[in-house]
N, C-alpha and C positions, 0 to 999 in steps of 0.2 A: 237100742230102741227106747229103753227107759230114760236115758239121758235126753233124747229128743223130745219125749213127752214132757219131761220136767222143764226143758228149755221153752217149749211151746206154752206151758202153763204160766211160767214166769213172764213171758212176753205178753200174754193176755192180761195178766195181773198189772203189768207195767202200763199197758194201754188203758186199762180201767182206771188206774190211778191218775194218769194224765187227764182223762175225761173229768173225773171227780175234781181234780185240782183246778182245771180251767173253769168249771162251773162254779166252784166255791169262790174263786177269785172274782168272778163277775157279780155273784150275789153279795159278796162282802163289800165290793165297791158301791153297789146300789144301796145297801143297807146303811153304810156310813154316810153316804150323801143324803139319804132321806132324813137322818136325824137332825134335830135342831141343836145348836150349841147350848152350853150351860148358861151363857149370858147373851141370849139372843134378843133380848128386849132392848129398849132405848137406854136404860140405865147402864147396861153392860158396855155400851159404846163409850161411856164417859167414866169407866172405872167403878161403877156402882155394882150392886149385887153382892154386898158384903156377907149376906147370909149363906152364899154358896162358897164356903171355904173348902179347902182340900180335905180337911178332916171332919167337916160338918155333915149333917144328914142330907141325903140326896132325894129322899122320897122313894116311892115304889119303883122297881125296875120296870121299864116298859117292854113291850114285845120287841121293839126294834133293838133295844140294848141286849136282850137275851139272844136275839138272832145274831147280833154282832159277835157275842161271846162264843156262840156255838160255831159260827163260821170261822172264827179265828182259830179255835181248837182243831177243827177239821183241816183248815189250811196248813197248820203247823204239822199235823200228823201226816198229811199227804206229802208235804215237802220232805219230811224225814224219811218216809217210805221210798220216795223217788230217789233220794240221795243214796239210800242203802242199795237199791236195785241198780243204780248207776255205777256204784263202786264195785259191785260184784262182777261187772262186765270186764273190768280190768283194761289195761292198756291205755293208750293215749291216741288222740286224733292225729297227733304229729307223727306217730309211727306208721300211718297209712300213706303219708306223703312220700313220693319217690325222691331219692337223693339226686342232686345234680351231678352231672358227669364231671369227673376230675380231669385235669390237664395231664397229658402224657409227659414223662420226664424229658423227652427230646424237645418238646416245645418250650420248656422253661430254660432261659439262658443261664449257664453256670457262672459266668463272670460278668460284672457290669461293664457297660460300654465305656471305652476310654474317652476322657474329656479332650477336646481339641486344644492344640497348643495355641498360646496367644499369638496374634499377628505381629510380625516385625514392625518396628517403628519406621516411618517414612524418612527418606534421606533428608528432605528439606525441613523437617520438624526439629525445633530446638528442644533440648531437654530442660525440664524445670530447674530452677536454681537450687532447690532443696535436695536434689539428687533422686527424687522419686520418678517412676516411669510416667510417661505422658498418658493422658486419658485417651481412650479410643475415640475416633471421630464420631460425632452424633451423641456423645454422652458428656455431661458436665462433670468437671472434676469433683472428687469427693470433698465435702467440707472438712475443715481442720477441726481437731478436737479442742474444746475449750481448755483454758489453762487450769491446772490443778489448784486447789485452795479456794476456789470460788464457792458460792453457796450451792 
């Protein structure tokens, strides 16, 4: 009974974390899109704005930048919490998939099929001068190998 209550409480916590995570994601997207860039003026388009260097002063933090930082922290913590709760469940999704039926041993042939013997040469066909067998009808004879010593 205690195990079931613990499982139910963890399930409620997981659903609550999912709701918080989705809400924070939406708020974080909106807050980032509402902010103006550091070089949003006309001089920034042409490489100006030299006073806004990476290590220079940025001025006072706005409400949007503070909201972005807070949402980012909550997003990271909720992601970590969901990862921990998901790992405790254990197992894999692939373990739930049924295995395909295997073939019975009787259905699998034990020996490969024999290759058919070549057809006998026709009586009226002349054998080639080099002593090789004649090519079957409907097929061109194989080209000769080039002489050794070439490029």
